C-alpha positions in Angstrom: 0.0 0.0 0.0 1.6 3.3 -1.1 1.7 6.2 1.3 0.4 8.8 -1.3 -2.7 6.7 -1.8 -3.2 6.4 1.9 -2.9 10.1 2.4 -5.4 10.8 -0.4 -8.0 8.4 1.2 -7.5 9.9 4.7 -7.8 13.4 3.3 -11.0 12.5 1.4 -12.5 11.0 4.6 -11.6 14.1 6.5 -13.3 16.3 3.9 -16.3 14.1 3.9 -16.6 14.1 7.7 -16.1 17.8 7.9 -18.9 18.4 5.3 -21.3 16.1 7.2 -20.5 17.9 10.4 -21.2 21.2 8.8 -24.6 20.0 7.5 -25.5 18.6 10.9 -26.7 21.9 12.5 -27.8 20.2 15.7 -24.4 18.7 16.5 -22.6 21.8 15.4 -24.8 23.9 17.6 -24.0 21.6 20.6 -20.3 21.8 19.9 -20.4 25.6 20.0 -23.3 26.1 22.4 -22.2 23.8 25.3 -18.8 25.5 25.8 -20.6 28.9 25.6 -23.2 27.8 28.1 -20.6 26.4 30.5 -18.5 29.6 30.4 -21.6 31.7 31.0 -22.8 29.6 33.9 -19.5 28.9 35.6 -18.0 32.3 34.9 -21.0 34.6 35.6 -23.6 32.7 37.5 -21.9 30.2 39.9 -20.8 31.5 43.3 -19.8 29.4 46.3 -20.9 31.9 48.9 -23.8 34.3 48.9 -23.0 38.0 48.8 -25.3 38.7 51.8 -26.3 36.7 54.8 -30.1 36.7 55.6 -30.6 37.0 59.4 -33.9 37.2 61.3 -33.8 39.0 64.6 -36.2 38.0 67.3 -36.5 41.2 69.4 -39.5 42.3 71.3 -37.9 45.7 71.9 -37.6 48.0 68.9 -34.7 49.8 70.5 -32.8 46.5 70.9 -33.3 45.7 67.2 -32.0 49.1 66.2 -28.9 48.7 68.4 -28.2 45.3 66.8 -28.7 46.7 63.3 -26.3 49.6 64.1 -23.6 47.3 65.6 -23.7 44.9 62.6 -23.5 47.9 60.2 -20.4 49.1 62.0 -18.7 45.7 61.5 -18.9 46.1 57.7 -20.4 42.6 57.3 -22.7 42.0 54.3 -25.9 41.2 56.1 -29.6 41.6 55.4 -31.5 42.0 58.6 -35.3 41.6 59.2 -37.3 41.5 62.4 -39.5 38.6 63.6 -42.1 39.2 66.2 -41.8 35.7 67.7 -39.5 32.7 67.7 -42.1 30.6 65.8 -42.1 33.1 62.9 -38.4 33.0 62.7 -38.3 29.2 62.8 -40.9 29.2 60.0 -38.7 31.5 57.9 -35.7 29.1 58.5 -37.8 26.1 57.4 -39.0 27.8 54.3 -35.5 28.8 53.3 -36.3 32.6 53.7 -33.4 33.1 56.1 -30.2 31.2 57.0 -29.8 32.5 60.5 -32.2 33.6 63.3 -31.0 35.3 66.4 -33.2 35.3 69.5 -32.0 38.5 71.1 -34.6 38.3 73.8 -32.9 35.2 75.3 -30.1 35.5 77.8 -27.6 34.5 76.6 -28.7 35.1 73.0 -29.5 32.0 70.9 -28.4 31.7 67.3 -30.5 29.3 65.2 -28.7 28.1 62.0 -30.2 26.3 59.0 -27.5 23.6 58.5 -29.2 21.9 55.6 -26.3 22.9 53.3 -23.2 22.1 55.3 -20.9 24.3 53.2 -23.2 27.3 53.4 -23.9 26.7 57.1 -20.1 26.6 57.9 -19.6 29.9 56.1 -22.5 31.5 57.9 -21.3 30.3 61.3 -17.9 31.8 60.7 -19.6 35.1 59.9 -21.7 34.9 63.0 -18.7 34.3 65.2 -17.1 37.4 63.8 -20.0 39.8 64.4 -22.3 38.3 67.1 -20.0 38.8 70.0 -21.3 42.3 70.2 -25.0 41.6 69.8 -25.6 38.4 71.7 -26.3 40.4 74.8 -26.5 44.1 75.7 -24.3 46.2 73.6 -22.5 47.5 76.7 -21.2 44.1 77.7 -17.6 43.5 76.8 -17.8 39.8 76.1 -21.4 38.6 76.0 -22.0 34.9 75.4 -24.2 33.3 72.8 -25.0 29.7 71.8 -25.4 28.3 68.3 -28.1 25.7 67.6 -27.8 23.9 64.2 -31.1 22.9 62.8 -32.1 20.1 60.4 -28.5 18.8 60.0 -26.7 19.3 63.3 -23.6 17.3 62.3 -23.1 19.3 59.1 -22.9 16.1 57.1 -23.1 16.1 53.3 -25.3 13.1 52.5 -28.6 14.6 53.6 -28.1 17.6 51.4 -26.7 15.7 48.4 -29.0 12.6 48.5 -32.2 14.6 48.6 -31.0 16.7 45.7 -30.1 13.6 43.7 -33.8 12.6 43.7 -34.6 15.6 41.4 -31.4 15.3 39.4 -31.9 11.6 38.6 -35.5 12.2 37.6 -34.6 15.1 35.4 -31.9 13.2 33.5 -33.5 9.8 33.1 -37.2 10.7 32.6 -36.5 13.6 30.1 -34.0 11.5 28.2 -36.1 8.3 28.0 -39.2 10.1 27.0 -37.3 12.3 24.5 -35.9 9.2 22.8 -39.4 7.6 22.4 -40.9 9.2 19.3 -37.5 9.7 17.7 -36.8 6.0 18.1 -40.1 5.1 16.5 -39.3 7.5 13.6 -35.8 5.9 13.1 -37.2 2.4 13.1 -39.9 3.3 10.7 -42.7 2.2 13.1 -44.1 5.7 13.5 -46.0 5.4 10.3 -47.8 2.3 11.7 -49.0 4.4 14.7 -50.2 7.1 12.4 -52.0 4.5 10.3 -53.8 3.4 13.4 -55.1 7.0 13.6 -53.4 7.7 16.9 -53.8 11.4 17.8 -51.0 13.4 19.4 -53.0 13.5 22.6 -53.4 9.8 22.7 -49.7 9.4 21.9 -48.9 11.6 24.9 -51.1 9.8 27.3 -50.5 6.2 26.1 -46.8 6.3 25.2 -45.5 8.5 28.0 -47.5 7.5 31.0 -45.1 4.7 31.8 -42.2 7.2 32.1 -44.2 9.1 34.7 -44.5 5.8 36.6 -40.8 5.3 36.1 -40.1 8.6 37.8 -42.2 7.7 40.8 -40.4 4.3 41.1 -37.0 6.0 40.9 -37.9 8.6 43.5 -39.1 5.8 45.8 -35.9 3.8 45.3 -33.7 6.8 46.1 -35.8 7.5 49.2 -35.4 3.9 50.3 -31.7 4.0 49.8 -31.6 7.3 51.8 -33.6 5.6 54.6 -31.6 2.4 55.0 -28.1 3.5 53.9 -27.9 7.0 55.1 -30.6 7.0 57.8 -32.4 10.0 56.2 -36.1 9.8 57.3 -38.6 12.4 55.8 -39.8 14.8 58.5 -42.7 16.2 56.5 -45.6 14.7 54.7 -44.8 11.7 52.5 -48.1 12.2 50.7 -47.1 15.8 49.7 -43.7 14.4 48.6 -45.5 11.8 46.4 -47.8 14.4 44.9 -44.9 16.8 44.2 -42.9 14.0 42.6 -45.8 13.1 40.4 -46.2 16.7 39.1 -42.4 16.9 38.6 -42.3 13.7 36.6 -45.2 14.9 34.4 -43.3 18.2 33.7 -40.2 16.2 32.7 -42.1 13.8 30.5 -43.9 16.7 28.8 -40.5 18.3 28.1 -39.2 15.0 26.8 -42.2 14.6 24.6 -41.5 18.1 23.1 -37.8 17.2 22.5 -38.9 13.9 20.9 -41.3 15.6 18.5 -38.7 18.2 17.4 -35.8 15.7 17.0 -35.5 13.8 13.8 -33.2 11.2 15.2 -32.3 9.9 18.7 -29.0 11.7 18.7 -30.7 15.0 18.4 -33.1 14.2 21.2 -30.1 13.2 23.5 -28.3 16.5 22.6 -31.4 18.6 23.5 -31.7 16.7 26.8 -28.2 17.3 27.7 -28.5 21.0 26.7 -31.4 21.3 29.1 -29.9 19.2 31.9 -26.7 21.3 32.2 -28.3 24.6 33.3 -30.9 22.7 35.4 -28.3 20.9 37.5 -26.1 24.0 37.9 -28.7 26.7 38.5 -31.2 24.8 40.6 -29.3 24.9 43.9 -28.4 21.2 43.7 -24.7 21.9 44.4 -24.2 25.7 44.4 -26.1 28.1 46.7 -29.1 29.7 44.9 -28.8 32.9 47.0 -25.2 33.4 45.7 -26.2 33.6 42.0 -26.7 37.0 40.3 -30.2 38.1 39.8 -30.4 37.2 36.1 -29.3 33.6 36.9 -31.9 33.4 39.7 -34.7 34.5 37.3 -33.6 31.9 34.8 -33.5 29.2 37.5 -37.0 30.1 38.6 -38.3 28.9 35.2 -36.8 25.4 35.7 -38.9 22.8 37.5 -35.9 21.3 39.2 -35.3 24.5 41.2 -38.7 24.3 42.8 -38.7 20.5 43.2 -35.4 20.6 45.1 -36.9 23.2 47.5 -39.9 20.9 48.0 -38.0 17.6 48.5 -35.3 19.2 50.8 -38.0 21.1 52.7 -40.2 18.1 53.3 -37.4 15.5 53.9 -35.1 17.6 56.0 -37.1 20.6 57.4 -40.7 19.4 57.5 -42.2 22.4 55.7 -45.9 23.1 55.7 -48.5 22.5 53.0 -48.8 26.2 51.8 -45.0 26.2 51.0 -45.2 23.0 49.0 -48.3 24.2 47.0 -46.6 27.5 46.2 -43.6 25.7 44.8 -45.8 23.3 42.9 -47.5 26.1 40.9 -44.4 26.9 38.7 -43.9 23.2 38.1 -47.5 22.8 37.0 -47.3 25.9 34.7 -44.1 24.4 33.1 -45.8 21.1 32.6 -48.8 22.7 30.9 -46.7 24.9 28.7 -44.4 22.1 27.7 -47.5 19.8 27.0 -49.2 22.5 24.8 -46.0 23.1 22.9 -45.4 19.4 22.4 -48.9 18.8 21.1 -48.6 21.7 18.6 -45.3 20.4 17.3 -46.6 16.9 17.2 -49.6 18.0 15.0 -47.2 19.7 12.6 -44.4 17.1 12.5 -46.1 13.8 13.2 -49.8 13.9 12.6 
């Protein structure tokens, strides 16, 4: 075999592959879009520590709250203070994730309640507290007032409770969206989609009949992860299991609806997988799964609020670790339901144009 002939064949194959890559707009878009998306998210949106620390002050005396506010301002710490009329209101704010720290200034010595759900964030908050609370844990005139810190929800600052509960949503997002996204594209590749259309299957019937099993798959996966969390990591849900099941059902429906939309748009399975990955990347990074939501810039938070995983993680961590109430869960379910409805309508419209 002569070297010139080999070089010609290799060069011809390189030209052919380059032309095919240029014609494949979906793959080319992924090759350019994914690095751009990663740079934008990691460079501009992801922060490891919030810029401000949310603190609730339990103070029956307005003058005491004013003195505390003045002393903290003098320290230069980046803190956002708000006043709670009672300990129960402050505890509710901690459970709902509306504050990271609550200080009972009426107690002697002062008691600091810390939401330790996220161990990294809680450790950083505790260091900030130790820097500034020496002057507000008792009367301002005291030289060295004492205070005690009570870690709530995750007293040992261990990582598994935070990560395992987050994995429920991440696993459902990746697997359910991908499996449902491949469904119609697989039928189209195999040539069996025409058989379904010949049987006069409507897009709505296709949605309900073909994708209902993936909703069930999502529920089974969530139950499996919860069982592993219970027996392997000793994580027992504090809140309502019924609410958790309802939330998981709605979250699975939203993911399946999105997968159906991807499947109707994609011509082949590879395109469906590419769209799934393109959606999964911002969902996992912006939802608060690993990085603190409060540390992200405002534009990233607004984008994250449109993602169902953001709201589902608040629900599952709230129910499993903090025992949040029903109104909190229902408020977080509304954006998931809106996403599911919008994705379903878009999928049915695309299906009527591309499939029916």
